[in-house]
N, CA, C and O atoms as a Tripos MOL2 file, in Angstrom:
@<TRIPOS>MOLECULE
protein
  320   319    80     0     0
PROTEIN
NO_CHARGES

@<TRIPOS>ATOM
      1 N         124.6180   64.9850  173.2270 N.3       1 UNK1
      2 CA        123.5200   65.8810  173.2490 C.3       1 UNK1
      3 C         122.9170   65.8010  172.3680 C.2       1 UNK1
      4 O         123.5820   65.7540  171.3330 O.2       1 UNK1
      5 N         121.1530   65.7270  172.1680 N.am      2 UNK2
      6 CA        120.4620   65.4780  170.5980 C.3       2 UNK2
      7 C         119.3410   65.9840  171.3480 C.2       2 UNK2
      8 O         118.7650   65.4180  172.2770 O.2       2 UNK2
      9 N         119.0410   67.3590  170.7320 N.am      3 UNK3
     10 CA        117.7860   68.0500  171.3120 C.3       3 UNK3
     11 C         116.7750   67.9440  170.4440 C.2       3 UNK3
     12 O         117.0070   68.5670  169.4080 O.2       3 UNK3
     13 N         115.7750   67.4140  170.4650 N.am      4 UNK4
     14 CA        114.5200   67.4130  169.9530 C.3       4 UNK4
     15 C         113.7810   68.9130  169.5810 C.2       4 UNK4
     16 O         113.4700   69.8000  170.3760 O.2       4 UNK4
     17 N         113.5770   68.8800  167.8100 N.am      5 UNK5
     18 CA        113.1490   70.2780  167.0060 C.3       5 UNK5
     19 C         111.9730   70.2660  167.6400 C.2       5 UNK5
     20 O         111.6730   71.1450  168.4470 O.2       5 UNK5
     21 N         110.7780   68.7430  167.1770 N.am      6 UNK6
     22 CA        109.8160   68.8770  167.3660 C.3       6 UNK6
     23 C         109.6540   67.5850  167.1550 C.2       6 UNK6
     24 O         110.4720   66.7090  166.8760 O.2       6 UNK6
     25 N         108.0060   67.5460  167.3880 N.am      7 UNK7
     26 CA        107.7590   65.9190  167.5310 C.3       7 UNK7
     27 C         106.3030   65.7710  166.3070 C.2       7 UNK7
     28 O         105.3840   66.3340  166.9020 O.2       7 UNK7
     29 N         105.7470   65.2640  164.9010 N.am      8 UNK8
     30 CA        104.7390   65.1390  164.7310 C.3       8 UNK8
     31 C         103.8980   63.8240  164.2810 C.2       8 UNK8
     32 O         104.0130   63.6850  163.0630 O.2       8 UNK8
     33 N         103.2770   63.0470  164.7320 N.am      9 UNK9
     34 CA        102.7200   62.5050  164.4990 C.3       9 UNK9
     35 C         103.5250   61.3400  165.6050 C.2       9 UNK9
     36 O         103.6550   61.5210  166.8160 O.2       9 UNK9
     37 N         103.9340   60.3110  164.9430 N.am     10 UNK10
     38 CA        104.7930   59.3340  165.8160 C.3      10 UNK10
     39 C         106.1260   59.2390  165.9300 C.2      10 UNK10
     40 O         106.6820   58.2440  166.3960 O.2      10 UNK10
     41 N         106.8360   60.4570  165.4360 N.am     11 UNK11
     42 CA        108.0690   60.8600  164.6780 C.3      11 UNK11
     43 C         108.9090   62.0430  165.5850 C.2      11 UNK11
     44 O         108.4560   63.1830  165.6810 O.2      11 UNK11
     45 N         110.2600   61.6050  166.2760 N.am     12 UNK12
     46 CA        110.7440   62.4670  166.7360 C.3      12 UNK12
     47 C         112.2590   63.0540  165.8700 C.2      12 UNK12
     48 O         113.3120   62.5530  165.4760 O.2      12 UNK12
     49 N         111.5000   64.6250  165.8790 N.am     13 UNK13
     50 CA        113.3480   65.4850  165.0330 C.3      13 UNK13
     51 C         114.3250   65.8210  165.7610 C.2      13 UNK13
     52 O         114.0420   66.4680  166.7700 O.2      13 UNK13
     53 N         115.5460   65.5490  165.5370 N.am     14 UNK14
     54 CA        116.3080   65.9650  166.3320 C.3      14 UNK14
     55 C         117.6700   66.0760  165.7460 C.2      14 UNK14
     56 O         117.9750   65.4300  164.7440 O.2      14 UNK14
     57 N         118.4850   66.8690  166.3370 N.am     15 UNK15
     58 CA        119.2300   67.0730  166.0130 C.3      15 UNK15
     59 C         121.1020   66.2500  166.3920 C.2      15 UNK15
     60 O         120.9680   66.3620  167.6110 O.2      15 UNK15
     61 N         122.1160   65.7900  166.2890 N.am     16 UNK16
     62 CA        123.0230   64.9880  166.9540 C.3      16 UNK16
     63 C         124.5620   66.5870  167.1940 C.2      16 UNK16
     64 O         125.2450   67.1370  166.3300 O.2      16 UNK16
     65 N         124.5200   66.7910  168.6930 N.am     17 UNK17
     66 CA        126.0190   67.5680  168.2220 C.3      17 UNK17
     67 C         126.8940   67.8750  168.1470 C.2      17 UNK17
     68 O         127.4160   68.9650  168.3810 O.2      17 UNK17
     69 N         127.6970   65.8110  167.3590 N.am     18 UNK18
     70 CA        128.6830   66.2920  167.1740 C.3      18 UNK18
     71 C         129.2780   65.4840  165.9050 C.2      18 UNK18
     72 O         130.2320   64.7120  165.8200 O.2      18 UNK18
     73 N         128.3090   65.9780  164.9100 N.am     19 UNK19
     74 CA        128.0270   65.5910  163.5660 C.3      19 UNK19
     75 C         128.4370   66.7760  162.5820 C.2      19 UNK19
     76 O         128.4370   67.9270  163.0190 O.2      19 UNK19
     77 N         128.7000   66.5760  161.5860 N.am     20 UNK20
     78 CA        129.4700   67.6180  160.6050 C.3      20 UNK20
     79 C         128.3750   68.6910  159.8940 C.2      20 UNK20
     80 O         127.1710   68.5220  160.0880 O.2      20 UNK20
     81 N         128.7230   69.4760  159.3060 N.am     21 UNK21
     82 CA        128.5270   71.1660  159.5080 C.3      21 UNK21
     83 C         127.2850   71.2070  159.0060 C.2      21 UNK21
     84 O         126.4330   71.9550  159.4850 O.2      21 UNK21
     85 N         126.9980   70.2170  157.7480 N.am     22 UNK22
     86 CA        126.3080   70.3590  156.6680 C.3      22 UNK22
     87 C         124.7890   70.0700  157.3470 C.2      22 UNK22
     88 O         124.5200   68.9140  157.6720 O.2      22 UNK22
     89 N         123.8900   71.0500  157.5330 N.am     23 UNK23
     90 CA        122.2220   71.0460  158.0540 C.3      23 UNK23
     91 C         121.6070   69.7070  157.7880 C.2      23 UNK23
     92 O         122.3620   69.0630  157.0600 O.2      23 UNK23
     93 N         120.3770   68.9540  158.1430 N.am     24 UNK24
     94 CA        120.6580   67.9160  158.4650 C.3      24 UNK24
     95 C         120.1310   67.2220  159.8470 C.2      24 UNK24
     96 O         120.7620   67.1190  160.8990 O.2      24 UNK24
     97 N         118.9840   66.8340  159.6000 N.am     25 UNK25
     98 CA        118.1380   66.6740  160.6790 C.3      25 UNK25
     99 C         117.5890   65.0430  160.6610 C.2      25 UNK25
    100 O         116.9890   64.4900  159.7390 O.2      25 UNK25
    101 N         118.0740   64.3400  162.2510 N.am     26 UNK26
    102 CA        118.0030   62.8500  162.5990 C.3      26 UNK26
    103 C         116.0120   63.0790  162.7480 C.2      26 UNK26
    104 O         115.1450   63.8630  163.1350 O.2      26 UNK26
    105 N         116.2270   61.7590  162.1220 N.am     27 UNK27
    106 CA        114.1030   61.4450  162.6800 C.3      27 UNK27
    107 C         114.5800   59.5260  163.1840 C.2      27 UNK27
    108 O         115.1320   58.5150  162.7500 O.2      27 UNK27
    109 N         113.7800   60.1520  164.5170 N.am     28 UNK28
    110 CA        112.9210   58.1780  164.8590 C.3      28 UNK28
    111 C         112.0510   58.1610  165.1210 C.2      28 UNK28
    112 O         111.5960   59.2980  165.2480 O.2      28 UNK28
    113 N         111.0820   57.0570  165.4220 N.am     29 UNK29
    114 CA        109.5670   56.9550  165.7420 C.3      29 UNK29
    115 C         110.5540   55.2120  166.0760 C.2      29 UNK29
    116 O         111.7080   54.8230  165.8970 O.2      29 UNK29
    117 N         109.3930   54.6730  166.5790 N.am     30 UNK30
    118 CA        109.7050   52.6070  166.8510 C.3      30 UNK30
    119 C         109.7480   51.5470  165.7580 C.2      30 UNK30
    120 O         110.3010   50.4510  165.8470 O.2      30 UNK30
    121 N         109.1090   52.0150  164.7570 N.am     31 UNK31
    122 CA        110.3760   51.6450  163.5280 C.3      31 UNK31
    123 C         111.5170   51.6890  163.0630 C.2      31 UNK31
    124 O         112.1350   50.6260  163.1120 O.2      31 UNK31
    125 N         111.8470   52.2490  162.7770 N.am     32 UNK32
    126 CA        113.0730   52.7360  162.8260 C.3      32 UNK32
    127 C         113.8520   54.2090  162.5290 C.2      32 UNK32
    128 O         113.6260   55.2500  163.1460 O.2      32 UNK32
    129 N         114.5150   54.0910  161.7810 N.am     33 UNK33
    130 CA        114.6730   55.4440  162.0110 C.3      33 UNK33
    131 C         115.5130   56.0800  160.3950 C.2      33 UNK33
    132 O         115.7950   55.2360  159.5440 O.2      33 UNK33
    133 N         115.8440   57.6070  160.1240 N.am     34 UNK34
    134 CA        116.5190   58.5230  158.8760 C.3      34 UNK34
    135 C         117.1320   59.8220  159.5920 C.2      34 UNK34
    136 O         117.2010   60.1810  160.7670 O.2      34 UNK34
    137 N         117.6820   60.5480  157.9680 N.am     35 UNK35
    138 CA        118.4790   60.5910  158.4450 C.3      35 UNK35
    139 C         117.7690   61.8160  156.8610 C.2      35 UNK35
    140 O         117.5690   61.2320  155.7960 O.2      35 UNK35
    141 N         117.4850   63.3580  156.9230 N.am     36 UNK36
    142 CA        117.6270   64.0750  155.2690 C.3      36 UNK36
    143 C         118.3680   65.0750  155.5390 C.2      36 UNK36
    144 O         118.3330   65.4640  156.7060 O.2      36 UNK36
    145 N         119.0170   65.6030  154.8300 N.am     37 UNK37
    146 CA        120.2820   67.0970  154.6390 C.3      37 UNK37
    147 C         118.7250   67.5670  153.9650 C.2      37 UNK37
    148 O         117.7890   67.0770  153.3320 O.2      37 UNK37
    149 N         119.1590   68.8500  154.5710 N.am     38 UNK38
    150 CA        118.6970   70.2060  153.8820 C.3      38 UNK38
    151 C         119.2830   70.9850  152.6470 C.2      38 UNK38
    152 O         118.6890   71.5070  151.7040 O.2      38 UNK38
    153 N         120.2770   70.9290  152.8590 N.am     39 UNK39
    154 CA        120.8260   71.5330  151.6450 C.3      39 UNK39
    155 C         122.3000   70.5700  151.1250 C.2      39 UNK39
    156 O         123.0560   69.9820  151.8980 O.2      39 UNK39
    157 N         122.4240   70.6280  149.5410 N.am     40 UNK40
    158 CA        121.6420   72.2930  148.9720 C.3      40 UNK40
    159 C         120.4400   71.8620  148.7490 C.2      40 UNK40
    160 O         119.7790   72.8150  148.3370 O.2      40 UNK40
    161 N         119.3280   70.1820  148.8550 N.am     41 UNK41
    162 CA        118.3880   70.4230  148.6810 C.3      41 UNK41
    163 C         117.9310   69.0070  149.7970 C.2      41 UNK41
    164 O         118.6180   68.0560  150.1690 O.2      41 UNK41
    165 N         116.8720   69.2740  150.0220 N.am     42 UNK42
    166 CA        116.0520   68.5010  150.7660 C.3      42 UNK42
    167 C         116.1250   66.7920  150.4250 C.2      42 UNK42
    168 O         115.2790   66.1310  149.8220 O.2      42 UNK42
    169 N         117.0690   66.4500  150.8570 N.am     43 UNK43
    170 CA        117.2390   64.3250  150.1320 C.3      43 UNK43
    171 C         117.6340   63.8980  151.4360 C.2      43 UNK43
    172 O         118.0130   64.4580  152.4650 O.2      43 UNK43
    173 N         117.2700   61.8490  150.7860 N.am     44 UNK44
    174 CA        117.3090   61.6510  151.9690 C.3      44 UNK44
    175 C         118.2710   61.2390  152.0050 C.2      44 UNK44
    176 O         118.9290   61.1180  150.9720 O.2      44 UNK44
    177 N         119.0060   60.6410  153.8960 N.am     45 UNK45
    178 CA        120.9410   60.6250  153.6650 C.3      45 UNK45
    179 C         121.4990   59.5980  154.1910 C.2      45 UNK45
    180 O         122.6760   59.3230  154.4270 O.2      45 UNK45
    181 N         119.8470   58.6810  154.4620 N.am     46 UNK46
    182 CA        120.8280   57.4100  155.5640 C.3      46 UNK46
    183 C         118.4700   56.8050  155.9470 C.2      46 UNK46
    184 O         117.3930   57.3990  155.9000 O.2      46 UNK46
    185 N         118.8180   55.7750  156.1750 N.am     47 UNK47
    186 CA        117.2270   55.1200  157.1520 C.3      47 UNK47
    187 C         117.7700   53.8220  157.5250 C.2      47 UNK47
    188 O         118.9320   53.4150  157.5270 O.2      47 UNK47
    189 N         116.6320   53.2430  157.8510 N.am     48 UNK48
    190 CA        117.1610   52.0320  159.0980 C.3      48 UNK48
    191 C         116.0750   51.4520  159.3780 C.2      48 UNK48
    192 O         115.7910   51.6890  160.5530 O.2      48 UNK48
    193 N         115.1330   50.6430  158.7540 N.am     49 UNK49
    194 CA        113.9680   49.7980  159.1150 C.3      49 UNK49
    195 C         112.6200   50.6630  158.8780 C.2      49 UNK49
    196 O         111.6720   50.5560  159.6550 O.2      49 UNK49
    197 N         112.5950   51.4710  157.8280 N.am     50 UNK50
    198 CA        111.0670   52.2160  157.8390 C.3      50 UNK50
    199 C         110.9260   52.3140  156.1520 C.2      50 UNK50
    200 O         111.8130   52.8150  155.4620 O.2      50 UNK50
    201 N         109.8700   51.8450  155.6870 N.am     51 UNK51
    202 CA        109.4460   51.5370  154.6990 C.3      51 UNK51
    203 C         109.0520   52.8100  153.8570 C.2      51 UNK51
    204 O         108.5580   53.8210  154.3560 O.2      51 UNK51
    205 N         109.2920   52.6600  152.7040 N.am     52 UNK52
    206 CA        108.9790   53.5930  151.1810 C.3      52 UNK52
    207 C         107.5390   54.5670  151.5590 C.2      52 UNK52
    208 O         107.5820   55.7600  151.2560 O.2      52 UNK52
    209 N         106.6520   54.1710  152.0290 N.am     53 UNK53
    210 CA        105.5480   55.2040  152.9240 C.3      53 UNK53
    211 C         105.6820   56.1940  153.6910 C.2      53 UNK53
    212 O         105.1550   57.2740  153.9580 O.2      53 UNK53
    213 N         106.7970   55.3350  154.0680 N.am     54 UNK54
    214 CA        107.1050   56.1200  155.9720 C.3      54 UNK54
    215 C         107.5890   57.3970  155.6170 C.2      54 UNK54
    216 O         107.3280   58.5250  156.0340 O.2      54 UNK54
    217 N         108.9410   56.6310  154.0850 N.am     55 UNK55
    218 CA        109.9540   57.8440  154.6920 C.3      55 UNK55
    219 C         109.0270   59.0290  153.6140 C.2      55 UNK55
    220 O         109.2220   60.2070  153.9130 O.2      55 UNK55
    221 N         108.2320   58.8190  152.6300 N.am     56 UNK56
    222 CA        107.8010   59.2950  151.7560 C.3      56 UNK56
    223 C         107.3020   60.8330  153.1550 C.2      56 UNK56
    224 O         107.7710   61.9180  153.4990 O.2      56 UNK56
    225 N         106.0770   59.9270  153.5190 N.am     57 UNK57
    226 CA        105.7490   61.0880  155.1050 C.3      57 UNK57
    227 C         106.6960   61.6680  155.6820 C.2      57 UNK57
    228 O         106.4070   62.8280  155.9770 O.2      57 UNK57
    229 N         107.8100   61.3240  155.9980 N.am     58 UNK58
    230 CA        108.7850   62.5760  157.1680 C.3      58 UNK58
    231 C         109.4930   63.2690  155.9440 C.2      58 UNK58
    232 O         110.2110   64.1720  156.3710 O.2      58 UNK58
    233 N         109.5520   63.1490  154.3690 N.am     59 UNK59
    234 CA        109.6930   63.8840  153.4500 C.3      59 UNK59
    235 C         108.5360   64.9550  153.8620 C.2      59 UNK59
    236 O         108.7060   65.8760  154.6600 O.2      59 UNK59
    237 N         107.8110   64.7780  153.4460 N.am     60 UNK60
    238 CA        106.4660   66.0840  153.7490 C.3      60 UNK60
    239 C         106.8710   66.9180  154.9130 C.2      60 UNK60
    240 O         106.8400   68.1480  154.8840 O.2      60 UNK60
    241 N         107.2350   66.2440  155.8930 N.am     61 UNK61
    242 CA        107.4000   66.9070  156.9250 C.3      61 UNK61
    243 C         107.9240   67.6220  157.3280 C.2      61 UNK61
    244 O         107.7990   68.6240  158.0330 O.2      61 UNK61
    245 N         109.0830   66.6930  156.5040 N.am     62 UNK62
    246 CA        110.8040   68.0950  156.5300 C.3      62 UNK62
    247 C         110.5060   69.2340  155.4080 C.2      62 UNK62
    248 O         110.8280   70.4020  155.6240 O.2      62 UNK62
    249 N         109.9540   68.8880  154.3510 N.am     63 UNK63
    250 CA        109.4330   69.9030  153.3510 C.3      63 UNK63
    251 C         108.8590   70.9900  154.0240 C.2      63 UNK63
    252 O         109.2010   72.1410  153.7530 O.2      63 UNK63
    253 N         107.7920   70.6640  155.1050 N.am     64 UNK64
    254 CA        106.9120   71.8990  155.1930 C.3      64 UNK64
    255 C         107.3600   72.5790  156.0540 C.2      64 UNK64
    256 O         107.1550   73.7850  156.1900 O.2      64 UNK64
    257 N         108.4700   71.4200  157.1930 N.am     65 UNK65
    258 CA        109.2610   72.7890  158.1670 C.3      65 UNK65
    259 C         109.9830   73.0200  157.9590 C.2      65 UNK65
    260 O         110.6060   73.5780  158.8610 O.2      65 UNK65
    261 N         110.7350   72.8640  156.5430 N.am     66 UNK66
    262 CA        112.6890   73.2080  156.2410 C.3      66 UNK66
    263 C         112.5370   74.6290  157.0510 C.2      66 UNK66
    264 O         113.5540   74.5260  157.7380 O.2      66 UNK66
    265 N         112.0710   75.6430  157.3650 N.am     67 UNK67
    266 CA        112.3110   76.9940  157.9380 C.3      67 UNK67
    267 C         112.8580   76.7440  159.7840 C.2      67 UNK67
    268 O         113.8140   76.9810  160.5220 O.2      67 UNK67
    269 N         111.5430   76.1380  159.8060 N.am     68 UNK68
    270 CA        111.7350   75.7510  161.1290 C.3      68 UNK68
    271 C         112.8570   74.8720  162.1100 C.2      68 UNK68
    272 O         113.1340   74.8050  163.3080 O.2      68 UNK68
    273 N         113.1560   74.4640  161.2710 N.am     69 UNK69
    274 CA        114.9290   72.8510  161.3210 C.3      69 UNK69
    275 C         115.6820   73.8030  161.2200 C.2      69 UNK69
    276 O         116.4320   74.0550  162.1630 O.2      69 UNK69
    277 N         115.6960   74.6430  159.9840 N.am     70 UNK70
    278 CA        116.8010   75.2430  159.2220 C.3      70 UNK70
    279 C         117.1160   76.2260  160.6410 C.2      70 UNK70
    280 O         118.1530   76.0380  161.2770 O.2      70 UNK70
    281 N         116.1920   77.2040  161.0260 N.am     71 UNK71
    282 CA        116.0760   77.6870  161.9220 C.3      71 UNK71
    283 C         116.9460   77.7500  163.8770 C.2      71 UNK71
    284 O         117.5460   78.5940  164.5420 O.2      71 UNK71
    285 N         116.2830   75.6440  164.1480 N.am     72 UNK72
    286 CA        116.7460   75.9520  165.5240 C.3      72 UNK72
    287 C         118.1640   75.1610  165.0740 C.2      72 UNK72
    288 O         119.0980   75.0060  165.8600 O.2      72 UNK72
    289 N         118.1710   74.7550  163.8860 N.am     73 UNK73
    290 CA        119.7860   74.0850  163.8150 C.3      73 UNK73
    291 C         120.8130   75.5490  163.7730 C.2      73 UNK73
    292 O         121.8440   75.4640  164.4400 O.2      73 UNK73
    293 N         120.5400   76.9990  162.9470 N.am     74 UNK74
    294 CA        121.1700   78.0590  163.0870 C.3      74 UNK74
    295 C         121.3990   78.3210  165.0960 C.2      74 UNK74
    296 O         122.4730   78.6560  165.5960 O.2      74 UNK74
    297 N         120.1490   78.0660  165.8720 N.am     75 UNK75
    298 CA        119.9530   78.2650  167.1430 C.3      75 UNK75
    299 C         120.9850   77.7850  168.0120 C.2      75 UNK75
    300 O         121.7950   78.3410  168.7540 O.2      75 UNK75
    301 N         120.6780   76.3710  167.6570 N.am     76 UNK76
    302 CA        121.1680   75.1870  168.6410 C.3      76 UNK76
    303 C         123.2670   74.8720  168.0950 C.2      76 UNK76
    304 O         124.0380   74.0070  168.5110 O.2      76 UNK76
    305 N         123.5320   76.1190  166.9650 N.am     77 UNK77
    306 CA        124.6420   75.6740  166.4850 C.3      77 UNK77
    307 C         125.0010   76.5210  166.6810 C.2      77 UNK77
    308 O         126.2060   76.2910  166.7900 O.2      77 UNK77
    309 N         124.7620   78.1270  166.9380 N.am     78 UNK78
    310 CA        125.3380   79.0100  167.4160 C.3      78 UNK78
    311 C         125.7710   79.6390  165.7880 C.2      78 UNK78
    312 O         126.5220   80.6090  165.6870 O.2      78 UNK78
    313 N         125.2570   79.0230  164.7230 N.am     79 UNK79
    314 CA        125.6430   79.8410  163.2500 C.3      79 UNK79
    315 C         124.8470   80.7480  162.8590 C.2      79 UNK79
    316 O         123.6780   80.7070  163.2430 O.2      79 UNK79
    317 N         125.3090   81.8140  161.9740 N.am     80 UNK80
    318 CA        124.2810   82.8230  161.2920 C.3      80 UNK80
    319 C         124.1980   82.2270  159.9510 C.2      80 UNK80
    320 O         123.4770   82.7340  159.0930 O.2      80 UNK80
@<TRIPOS>BOND
     1     1     2 1
     2     2     3 1
     3     3     4 2
     4     3     5 am
     5     5     6 1
     6     6     7 1
     7     7     8 2
     8     7     9 am
     9     9    10 1
    10    10    11 1
    11    11    12 2
    12    11    13 am
    13    13    14 1
    14    14    15 1
    15    15    16 2
    16    15    17 am
    17    17    18 1
    18    18    19 1
    19    19    20 2
    20    19    21 am
    21    21    22 1
    22    22    23 1
    23    23    24 2
    24    23    25 am
    25    25    26 1
    26    26    27 1
    27    27    28 2
    28    27    29 am
    29    29    30 1
    30    30    31 1
    31    31    32 2
    32    31    33 am
    33    33    34 1
    34    34    35 1
    35    35    36 2
    36    35    37 am
    37    37    38 1
    38    38    39 1
    39    39    40 2
    40    39    41 am
    41    41    42 1
    42    42    43 1
    43    43    44 2
    44    43    45 am
    45    45    46 1
    46    46    47 1
    47    47    48 2
    48    47    49 am
    49    49    50 1
    50    50    51 1
    51    51    52 2
    52    51    53 am
    53    53    54 1
    54    54    55 1
    55    55    56 2
    56    55    57 am
    57    57    58 1
    58    58    59 1
    59    59    60 2
    60    59    61 am
    61    61    62 1
    62    62    63 1
    63    63    64 2
    64    63    65 am
    65    65    66 1
    66    66    67 1
    67    67    68 2
    68    67    69 am
    69    69    70 1
    70    70    71 1
    71    71    72 2
    72    71    73 am
    73    73    74 1
    74    74    75 1
    75    75    76 2
    76    75    77 am
    77    77    78 1
    78    78    79 1
    79    79    80 2
    80    79    81 am
    81    81    82 1
    82    82    83 1
    83    83    84 2
    84    83    85 am
    85    85    86 1
    86    86    87 1
    87    87    88 2
    88    87    89 am
    89    89    90 1
    90    90    91 1
    91    91    92 2
    92    91    93 am
    93    93    94 1
    94    94    95 1
    95    95    96 2
    96    95    97 am
    97    97    98 1
    98    98    99 1
    99    99   100 2
   100    99   101 am
   101   101   102 1
   102   102   103 1
   103   103   104 2
   104   103   105 am
   105   105   106 1
   106   106   107 1
   107   107   108 2
   108   107   109 am
   109   109   110 1
   110   110   111 1
   111   111   112 2
   112   111   113 am
   113   113   114 1
   114   114   115 1
   115   115   116 2
   116   115   117 am
   117   117   118 1
   118   118   119 1
   119   119   120 2
   120   119   121 am
   121   121   122 1
   122   122   123 1
   123   123   124 2
   124   123   125 am
   125   125   126 1
   126   126   127 1
   127   127   128 2
   128   127   129 am
   129   129   130 1
   130   130   131 1
   131   131   132 2
   132   131   133 am
   133   133   134 1
   134   134   135 1
   135   135   136 2
   136   135   137 am
   137   137   138 1
   138   138   139 1
   139   139   140 2
   140   139   141 am
   141   141   142 1
   142   142   143 1
   143   143   144 2
   144   143   145 am
   145   145   146 1
   146   146   147 1
   147   147   148 2
   148   147   149 am
   149   149   150 1
   150   150   151 1
   151   151   152 2
   152   151   153 am
   153   153   154 1
   154   154   155 1
   155   155   156 2
   156   155   157 am
   157   157   158 1
   158   158   159 1
   159   159   160 2
   160   159   161 am
   161   161   162 1
   162   162   163 1
   163   163   164 2
   164   163   165 am
   165   165   166 1
   166   166   167 1
   167   167   168 2
   168   167   169 am
   169   169   170 1
   170   170   171 1
   171   171   172 2
   172   171   173 am
   173   173   174 1
   174   174   175 1
   175   175   176 2
   176   175   177 am
   177   177   178 1
   178   178   179 1
   179   179   180 2
   180   179   181 am
   181   181   182 1
   182   182   183 1
   183   183   184 2
   184   183   185 am
   185   185   186 1
   186   186   187 1
   187   187   188 2
   188   187   189 am
   189   189   190 1
   190   190   191 1
   191   191   192 2
   192   191   193 am
   193   193   194 1
   194   194   195 1
   195   195   196 2
   196   195   197 am
   197   197   198 1
   198   198   199 1
   199   199   200 2
   200   199   201 am
   201   201   202 1
   202   202   203 1
   203   203   204 2
   204   203   205 am
   205   205   206 1
   206   206   207 1
   207   207   208 2
   208   207   209 am
   209   209   210 1
   210   210   211 1
   211   211   212 2
   212   211   213 am
   213   213   214 1
   214   214   215 1
   215   215   216 2
   216   215   217 am
   217   217   218 1
   218   218   219 1
   219   219   220 2
   220   219   221 am
   221   221   222 1
   222   222   223 1
   223   223   224 2
   224   223   225 am
   225   225   226 1
   226   226   227 1
   227   227   228 2
   228   227   229 am
   229   229   230 1
   230   230   231 1
   231   231   232 2
   232   231   233 am
   233   233   234 1
   234   234   235 1
   235   235   236 2
   236   235   237 am
   237   237   238 1
   238   238   239 1
   239   239   240 2
   240   239   241 am
   241   241   242 1
   242   242   243 1
   243   243   244 2
   244   243   245 am
   245   245   246 1
   246   246   247 1
   247   247   248 2
   248   247   249 am
   249   249   250 1
   250   250   251 1
   251   251   252 2
   252   251   253 am
   253   253   254 1
   254   254   255 1
   255   255   256 2
   256   255   257 am
   257   257   258 1
   258   258   259 1
   259   259   260 2
   260   259   261 am
   261   261   262 1
   262   262   263 1
   263   263   264 2
   264   263   265 am
   265   265   266 1
   266   266   267 1
   267   267   268 2
   268   267   269 am
   269   269   270 1
   270   270   271 1
   271   271   272 2
   272   271   273 am
   273   273   274 1
   274   274   275 1
   275   275   276 2
   276   275   277 am
   277   277   278 1
   278   278   279 1
   279   279   280 2
   280   279   281 am
   281   281   282 1
   282   282   283 1
   283   283   284 2
   284   283   285 am
   285   285   286 1
   286   286   287 1
   287   287   288 2
   288   287   289 am
   289   289   290 1
   290   290   291 1
   291   291   292 2
   292   291   293 am
   293   293   294 1
   294   294   295 1
   295   295   296 2
   296   295   297 am
   297   297   298 1
   298   298   299 1
   299   299   300 2
   300   299   301 am
   301   301   302 1
   302   302   303 1
   303   303   304 2
   304   303   305 am
   305   305   306 1
   306   306   307 1
   307   307   308 2
   308   307   309 am
   309   309   310 1
   310   310   311 1
   311   311   312 2
   312   311   313 am
   313   313   314 1
   314   314   315 1
   315   315   316 2
   316   315   317 am
   317   317   318 1
   318   318   319 1
   319   319   320 2
@<TRIPOS>SUBSTRUCTURE
     1 UNK1         2 RESIDUE 1 A UNK
     2 UNK2         6 RESIDUE 1 A UNK
     3 UNK3        10 RESIDUE 1 A UNK
     4 UNK4        14 RESIDUE 1 A UNK
     5 UNK5        18 RESIDUE 1 A UNK
     6 UNK6        22 RESIDUE 1 A UNK
     7 UNK7        26 RESIDUE 1 A UNK
     8 UNK8        30 RESIDUE 1 A UNK
     9 UNK9        34 RESIDUE 1 A UNK
    10 UNK10       38 RESIDUE 1 A UNK
    11 UNK11       42 RESIDUE 1 A UNK
    12 UNK12       46 RESIDUE 1 A UNK
    13 UNK13       50 RESIDUE 1 A UNK
    14 UNK14       54 RESIDUE 1 A UNK
    15 UNK15       58 RESIDUE 1 A UNK
    16 UNK16       62 RESIDUE 1 A UNK
    17 UNK17       66 RESIDUE 1 A UNK
    18 UNK18       70 RESIDUE 1 A UNK
    19 UNK19       74 RESIDUE 1 A UNK
    20 UNK20       78 RESIDUE 1 A UNK
    21 UNK21       82 RESIDUE 1 A UNK
    22 UNK22       86 RESIDUE 1 A UNK
    23 UNK23       90 RESIDUE 1 A UNK
    24 UNK24       94 RESIDUE 1 A UNK
    25 UNK25       98 RESIDUE 1 A UNK
    26 UNK26      102 RESIDUE 1 A UNK
    27 UNK27      106 RESIDUE 1 A UNK
    28 UNK28      110 RESIDUE 1 A UNK
    29 UNK29      114 RESIDUE 1 A UNK
    30 UNK30      118 RESIDUE 1 A UNK
    31 UNK31      122 RESIDUE 1 A UNK
    32 UNK32      126 RESIDUE 1 A UNK
    33 UNK33      130 RESIDUE 1 A UNK
    34 UNK34      134 RESIDUE 1 A UNK
    35 UNK35      138 RESIDUE 1 A UNK
    36 UNK36      142 RESIDUE 1 A UNK
    37 UNK37      146 RESIDUE 1 A UNK
    38 UNK38      150 RESIDUE 1 A UNK
    39 UNK39      154 RESIDUE 1 A UNK
    40 UNK40      158 RESIDUE 1 A UNK
    41 UNK41      162 RESIDUE 1 A UNK
    42 UNK42      166 RESIDUE 1 A UNK
    43 UNK43      170 RESIDUE 1 A UNK
    44 UNK44      174 RESIDUE 1 A UNK
    45 UNK45      178 RESIDUE 1 A UNK
    46 UNK46      182 RESIDUE 1 A UNK
    47 UNK47      186 RESIDUE 1 A UNK
    48 UNK48      190 RESIDUE 1 A UNK
    49 UNK49      194 RESIDUE 1 A UNK
    50 UNK50      198 RESIDUE 1 A UNK
    51 UNK51      202 RESIDUE 1 A UNK
    52 UNK52      206 RESIDUE 1 A UNK
    53 UNK53      210 RESIDUE 1 A UNK
    54 UNK54      214 RESIDUE 1 A UNK
    55 UNK55      218 RESIDUE 1 A UNK
    56 UNK56      222 RESIDUE 1 A UNK
    57 UNK57      226 RESIDUE 1 A UNK
    58 UNK58      230 RESIDUE 1 A UNK
    59 UNK59      234 RESIDUE 1 A UNK
    60 UNK60      238 RESIDUE 1 A UNK
    61 UNK61      242 RESIDUE 1 A UNK
    62 UNK62      246 RESIDUE 1 A UNK
    63 UNK63      250 RESIDUE 1 A UNK
    64 UNK64      254 RESIDUE 1 A UNK
    65 UNK65      258 RESIDUE 1 A UNK
    66 UNK66      262 RESIDUE 1 A UNK
    67 UNK67      266 RESIDUE 1 A UNK
    68 UNK68      270 RESIDUE 1 A UNK
    69 UNK69      274 RESIDUE 1 A UNK
    70 UNK70      278 RESIDUE 1 A UNK
    71 UNK71      282 RESIDUE 1 A UNK
    72 UNK72      286 RESIDUE 1 A UNK
    73 UNK73      290 RESIDUE 1 A UNK
    74 UNK74      294 RESIDUE 1 A UNK
    75 UNK75      298 RESIDUE 1 A UNK
    76 UNK76      302 RESIDUE 1 A UNK
    77 UNK77      306 RESIDUE 1 A UNK
    78 UNK78      310 RESIDUE 1 A UNK
    79 UNK79      314 RESIDUE 1 A UNK
    80 UNK80      318 RESIDUE 1 A UNK
């Protein structure tokens, strides 16, 4: 199961339900994919097929929506 948290521009931000407990978000688009950690700081975990400009753009979105992503994570994984 991989619920979509939100879409922005050409990116889909989502969770994978069977992964590690550290808060993170997956991002996919036509060109590739990435994963960003949200704790302890926002940082790139992995990427494939994306260029530096796209990664910077995605990171800015993650930074802007950090609270929304964390809230959705806690709701999805039923954590407080």
